[in-house]
NUGU-252100 format. One line per field, with one value per residue: residue number from 1; residue in three letters; x, y, z of N, C-alpha, C in turn. Coordinates in steps of 0.1 Angstrom, whole numbers, plus 2048, in hexadecimal, padded with zeros to 3 digits. Layout:
REM NUGU-252100
kekol <- (NUM; ...)
ronu <- (ALA; ...)
n_X <- (X; ...)
n_Y <- (Y; ...)
n_Z <- (Z; ...)
ca_X <- (X; ...)
ca_Y <- (Y; ...)
ca_Z <- (Z; ...)
c_X <- (X; ...)
c_Y <- (Y; ...)
c_Z <- (Z; ...)
REM end
This chain:
REM NUGU-252100
kekol <- (1; 2; 3; 4; 5; 6; 7; 8; 9; 10; 11; 12; 13; 14; 15; 16; 17; 18; 19; 20; 21; 22; 23; 24; 25; 26; 27; 28; 29; 30; 31; 32; 33; 34; 35; 36; 37; 38; 39; 40; 41; 42; 43; 44; 45; 46; 47; 48; 49; 50; 51; 52; 53; 54; 55; 56; 57; 58; 59; 60; 61; 62; 63; 64; 65; 66; 67; 68; 69; 70; 71; 72; 73; 74; 75; 76; 77; 78; 79; 80; 81; 82; 83; 84; 85; 86; 87; 88; 89; 90; 91; 92; 93; 94; 95; 96; 97; 98; 99; 100; 101; 102; 103; 104; 105; 106; 107; 108; 109; 110; 111; 112; 113; 114; 115; 116; 117; 118; 119; 120; 121; 122; 123; 124; 125; 126; 127; 128; 129; 130; 131; 132; 133; 134; 135; 136; 137; 138; 139; 140; 141; 142; 143; 144; 145; 146; 147; 148; 149; 150; 151; 152; 153)
ronu <- (UNK; UNK; UNK; UNK; UNK; UNK; UNK; UNK; UNK; UNK; UNK; UNK; UNK; UNK; UNK; UNK; UNK; UNK; UNK; UNK; UNK; UNK; UNK; UNK; UNK; UNK; UNK; UNK; UNK; UNK; UNK; UNK; UNK; UNK; UNK; UNK; UNK; UNK; UNK; UNK; UNK; UNK; UNK; UNK; UNK; UNK; UNK; UNK; UNK; UNK; UNK; UNK; UNK; UNK; UNK; UNK; UNK; UNK; UNK; UNK; UNK; UNK; UNK; UNK; UNK; UNK; UNK; UNK; UNK; UNK; UNK; UNK; UNK; UNK; UNK; UNK; UNK; UNK; UNK; UNK; UNK; UNK; UNK; UNK; UNK; UNK; UNK; UNK; UNK; UNK; UNK; UNK; UNK; UNK; UNK; UNK; UNK; UNK; UNK; UNK; UNK; UNK; UNK; UNK; UNK; UNK; UNK; UNK; UNK; UNK; UNK; UNK; UNK; UNK; UNK; UNK; UNK; UNK; UNK; UNK; UNK; UNK; UNK; UNK; UNK; UNK; UNK; UNK; UNK; UNK; UNK; UNK; UNK; UNK; UNK; UNK; UNK; UNK; UNK; UNK; UNK; UNK; UNK; UNK; UNK; UNK; UNK; UNK; UNK; UNK; UNK; UNK; UNK)
n_X <- (23D; 254; 271; 28F; 298; 2AC; 2C1; 2C7; 2C9; 2E1; 2F4; 2F2; 2EA; 2E1; 2D6; 2C2; 2B2; 2AA; 29B; 284; 27A; 271; 25E; 24C; 244; 238; 223; 222; 21F; 224; 239; 24B; 24C; 256; 271; 27B; 27D; 28E; 2A6; 2AC; 2B1; 2CA; 2D8; 2DD; 2EB; 302; 30B; 30F; 322; 336; 33A; 345; 35C; 36B; 36C; 37A; 394; 39A; 39D; 3B1; 3C5; 3C6; 3CE; 3E7; 3F3; 3F3; 405; 41C; 42D; 445; 442; 430; 41E; 419; 407; 3F9; 3E9; 3DC; 3CE; 3BE; 3AD; 3A1; 392; 380; 372; 366; 356; 345; 338; 32B; 319; 30B; 2FC; 2EF; 2DB; 2D2; 2E8; 2F4; 304; 2FE; 2FE; 317; 325; 31B; 329; 343; 353; 35A; 364; 37B; 388; 38F; 39D; 3B2; 3C2; 3C8; 3D7; 3ED; 3F7; 403; 416; 426; 426; 418; 3FF; 3FB; 3E3; 3C1; 3A8; 397; 38B; 36D; 372; 38E; 38C; 37B; 37D; 397; 3B0; 3C8; 3EA; 407; 426; 43A; 455; 457; 460; 45A; 44F; 43D; 42E; 416; 418)
n_Y <- (7D8; 7BF; 7BC; 7AD; 7A1; 792; 791; 7AE; 7B3; 7A3; 7B0; 7CB; 7D7; 7EF; 7FB; 7E8; 7F0; 80A; 804; 7F5; 809; 81A; 806; 806; 822; 823; 813; 7F8; 7E0; 7C3; 7C1; 7D0; 7C0; 7A9; 7B1; 7BA; 7A2; 793; 7A4; 7A3; 788; 78B; 79B; 78B; 776; 783; 78B; 771; 768; 779; 771; 757; 75C; 769; 755; 743; 752; 754; 73B; 731; 740; 736; 71B; 721; 72B; 714; 703; 710; 718; 725; 73C; 74C; 76A; 78C; 797; 781; 77B; 795; 790; 779; 781; 797; 78B; 77B; 790; 79D; 787; 784; 7A0; 79B; 788; 794; 7A9; 799; 786; 76C; 75D; 748; 733; 718; 71D; 726; 70C; 6FC; 708; 701; 6E8; 6EF; 708; 702; 6F2; 704; 717; 706; 700; 71B; 722; 70E; 717; 72D; 725; 714; 6F8; 6D8; 6DA; 6CA; 6C4; 6B8; 6C3; 6DC; 6E7; 6F5; 704; 708; 71B; 72F; 733; 72F; 741; 752; 75A; 768; 758; 765; 761; 75C; 765; 784; 78B; 79E; 79B; 787; 76C)
n_Z <- (CA3; CA8; CBE; CBD; CD8; CE5; CD5; CD5; CF1; CF6; CEA; CF4; D11; D1C; D04; D02; D17; D10; CF9; D04; D14; CFE; CF4; D09; D0A; CF2; CF8; CF7; D08; D0A; CF9; D08; D1F; D14; D10; D28; D33; D26; D2A; D44; D45; D35; D47; D5D; D4F; D4C; D64; D6F; D5E; D68; D82; D7E; D71; D85; D99; D8C; D8A; DA5; DAC; D9C; DA8; DC2; DBA; DB0; DC6; DD8; DC8; DC5; DDB; DE2; DD3; DDC; DE3; DEE; DDB; DD1; DE6; DE9; DD0; DD2; DE9; DDD; DC7; DD7; DE3; DCB; DC4; DDA; DD8; DBE; DC5; DD8; DCA; DB7; DC4; DBD; DB1; DC3; DDC; DD0; DB3; DB0; DB7; DA3; D8E; D94; D8E; D72; D74; D84; D72; D5D; D6E; D76; D5E; D56; D6D; D6B; D53; D59; D6D; D62; D62; D69; D83; DA0; DAA; DAF; DB6; DC4; DE4; DF3; E0A; E08; DF1; DFA; E15; E22; E30; E21; E25; E28; E34; E4C; E4A; E2E; E0D; E00; DE6; DCF; DB9; DA8; D93)
ca_X <- (24B; 25B; 27E; 298; 29C; 2B6; 2CC; 2CB; 2CE; 2EE; 2FD; 2F3; 2DF; 2DD; 2CC; 2B5; 2A9; 2A5; 290; 27B; 273; 268; 252; 242; 240; 22D; 218; 223; 224; 228; 246; 255; 24F; 261; 27D; 280; 27F; 29B; 2AF; 2AD; 2B9; 2D6; 2E0; 2E0; 2F6; 30D; 30F; 314; 331; 340; 33D; 34C; 367; 372; 36E; 387; 39D; 39C; 3A0; 3BE; 3D0; 3C8; 3D7; 3F6; 3F7; 3F7; 40E; 42A; 430; 44F; 440; 425; 420; 40D; 3FC; 3F0; 3E0; 3D1; 3C5; 3B3; 3A3; 399; 389; 375; 36A; 35C; 34C; 33B; 331; 322; 310; 302; 2F5; 2E9; 2DA; 2D0; 2F6; 2F7; 30C; 2F9; 302; 327; 324; 317; 333; 34E; 35C; 35E; 36D; 387; 391; 395; 3A7; 3BE; 3C7; 3CD; 3E3; 3F9; 3FE; 40D; 421; 42F; 426; 40A; 3FD; 3F9; 3D5; 3B6; 39D; 395; 37E; 367; 37A; 39B; 389; 375; 37F; 3A3; 3B7; 3D4; 3F2; 417; 42E; 443; 462; 456; 463; 44D; 44D; 431; 426; 412; 41C)
ca_Y <- (7D5; 7B8; 7BD; 7A0; 7A4; 787; 796; 7BA; 7B0; 79E; 7BB; 7D6; 7D7; 800; 7FE; 7E1; 7F6; 814; 7FB; 7F3; 816; 81C; 7FE; 80D; 830; 820; 80D; 7EC; 7DA; 7B6; 7C2; 7D3; 7B4; 79E; 7B7; 7BA; 792; 792; 7AD; 79D; 77B; 78D; 7A0; 77E; 76E; 78A; 788; 762; 767; 781; 768; 74C; 763; 76C; 749; 73C; 75B; 751; 72A; 731; 747; 72A; 710; 725; 72A; 705; 6FC; 717; 71F; 72D; 748; 753; 77A; 796; 79B; 777; 77D; 79C; 78B; 770; 78A; 79F; 781; 777; 79B; 79D; 77D; 788; 7AA; 797; 780; 79C; 7B0; 790; 779; 75E; 758; 744; 727; 70F; 722; 723; 6FD; 6F9; 70B; 6FC; 6E1; 6F5; 713; 6FC; 6ED; 70F; 71B; 6FC; 703; 728; 720; 706; 71E; 737; 71F; 70E; 6E9; 6D4; 6DC; 6BD; 6C8; 6B2; 6C9; 6E6; 6E7; 702; 70A; 70D; 725; 73A; 737; 72F; 750; 752; 764; 765; 755; 771; 75D; 75B; 772; 78F; 78F; 7A5; 79A; 77B; 765)
ca_Z <- (C9F; CB3; CC1; CBF; CE5; CE9; CCE; CDB; CFF; CF5; CE3; CFE; D1B; D1C; CF7; D05; D21; D09; CF1; D10; D17; CF2; CF4; D12; D05; CE6; CFD; CF4; D15; D07; CF4; D11; D29; D0F; D10; D37; D37; D1F; D2E; D53; D43; D32; D51; D65; D4A; D4C; D73; D71; D58; D70; D8E; D7A; D6E; D94; DA0; D84; D8F; DB5; DAE; D97; DB2; DCC; DB6; DB0; DD6; DDC; DBF; DC3; DE9; DE1; DCC; DE3; DE5; DF2; DCF; DCF; DF2; DE5; DC5; DD9; DF0; DD3; DC0; DE1; DE3; DC0; DC3; DE3; DD1; DB6; DCE; DDF; DC1; DB0; DCE; DB6; DB0; DCE; DDD; DC8; DA7; DB1; DB9; D95; D86; D9A; D86; D65; D78; D88; D68; D57; D75; D78; D51; D59; D78; D66; D48; D60; D75; D57; D64; D6F; D90; DA8; DB0; DA8; DB9; DCF; DEE; DF4; E14; DFF; DE9; E00; E23; E27; E32; E1A; E2A; E26; E3E; E4E; E45; E20; E05; DFE; DDA; DCE; DAD; DA5; D88)
c_X <- (24F; 268; 285; 29E; 2A9; 2C1; 2D0; 2D1; 2DF; 2F9; 2FF; 2E7; 2D9; 2D1; 2BF; 2AE; 2A3; 299; 285; 272; 26C; 25D; 248; 23C; 234; 224; 215; 229; 22A; 234; 251; 258; 259; 270; 283; 284; 28D; 2A7; 2B4; 2B5; 2C8; 2DF; 2E5; 2EB; 303; 313; 315; 323; 33B; 344; 347; 35B; 371; 374; 379; 394; 3A3; 3A1; 3AF; 3C9; 3D1; 3D0; 3E6; 3FE; 3FD; 402; 41B; 42A; 43A; 44E; 436; 428; 415; 402; 3F4; 3E5; 3D6; 3C7; 3BA; 3A9; 39B; 38F; 37E; 36D; 360; 353; 33F; 331; 327; 316; 305; 2F8; 2EC; 2E6; 2D7; 2DC; 2FA; 301; 309; 2FE; 311; 32A; 323; 321; 340; 358; 362; 367; 37A; 38E; 399; 3A0; 3B4; 3C8; 3CE; 3DB; 3F0; 3FE; 407; 418; 42A; 42F; 419; 409; 3F7; 3EC; 3CA; 3A9; 39F; 389; 379; 36E; 387; 399; 384; 378; 38C; 3AB; 3C4; 3DE; 400; 41C; 438; 450; 464; 45B; 458; 44E; 43E; 428; 422; 415; 413)
c_Y <- (7CC; 7B8; 7B0; 7A3; 79F; 78E; 7A4; 7BA; 7AC; 7A8; 7C9; 7D6; 7E5; 800; 7F4; 7E8; 804; 80F; 7FA; 7FE; 81C; 813; 803; 817; 82D; 817; 7FF; 7E4; 7CB; 7B7; 7C6; 7CA; 7AC; 7A4; 7B8; 7AA; 78F; 799; 7A7; 78F; 77F; 793; 794; 777; 775; 78A; 779; 761; 76E; 777; 75D; 751; 766; 75F; 743; 745; 755; 742; 72A; 734; 73C; 721; 715; 726; 71C; 700; 704; 720; 728; 73B; 750; 761; 77F; 798; 78D; 778; 787; 799; 782; 777; 791; 797; 77E; 782; 79F; 793; 781; 795; 7A4; 78E; 789; 7A4; 7A6; 784; 76D; 757; 752; 738; 71B; 711; 720; 715; 6F8; 6FD; 706; 6F5; 6E7; 700; 70C; 6F6; 6F8; 716; 713; 6FF; 710; 729; 719; 70D; 728; 731; 71A; 6FD; 6E5; 6D4; 6CD; 6BF; 6C1; 6BA; 6D5; 6E6; 6F6; 70B; 710; 71B; 732; 73D; 737; 73E; 74D; 75E; 75E; 763; 761; 76E; 75C; 768; 779; 794; 795; 7A2; 78D; 778; 75B)
c_Z <- (CAC; CB2; CC4; CCB; CE8; CE0; CD3; CE8; D00; CF1; CEC; D05; D1E; D10; CFA; D0D; D19; CFE; CF9; D13; D0C; CF1; CFF; D0F; CFA; CEC; CFC; CFF; D13; D02; D00; D1C; D22; D0F; D1D; D39; D33; D25; D3E; D4F; D3F; D3D; D5A; D5F; D4C; D5A; D75; D6A; D62; D7B; D89; D78; D7D; D9A; D98; D88; D9D; DB3; DA7; DA0; DBE; DC9; DB6; DBD; DDA; DD4; DBF; DD1; DEA; DDB; DD1; DE5; DEA; DE8; DCE; DDC; DEF; DD9; DC9; DE1; DE8; DCC; DCA; DE2; DD8; DC0; DCD; DE0; DC8; DBB; DD3; DD5; DBA; DBB; DC6; DB3; DBE; DCF; DD2; DB9; DA7; DB0; DA9; D8B; D89; D91; D78; D69; D7D; D7D; D60; D60; D77; D6A; D53; D61; D73; D5B; D50; D67; D6D; D5B; D6A; D7D; D95; DB0; DAB; DAA; DC3; DD9; DED; DFF; E0E; DF8; DEF; E0E; E28; E27; E2B; E1E; E29; E34; E3F; E49; E36; E18; E01; DF1; DD9; DC0; DA9; D98; D83)
REM end
């Protein structure tokens, strides 16, 4: 019996692993290998989606930081740091999601982040691009004289 591994892995990675175990117990190594290959691909796609989601989140906060200096808050600082940590964790768990992969996602992630940020700030942001340094290296901190609002918008 041939399993539709692509459909199964898209619906449940857990059920895919169970089906692979059943194939192995039945002695069908070719079927188990096919299942493992599809499960690995599905996990990679899932990790890549998570990476892109966090990249969009991070970029949106950097765009808002640059666009609304009067609304900067500790919450924005925390969100930027949290997204950076999530991206680092994803990259540590899946080393193939390296800088080159992030660069390949960059333009689409930026376009999505820009749309999200503009929807939240209620006007067009005057930002055409973000650099790697702005997204991953710049230390975002509140000016001690700035308002200490705590909720990002």
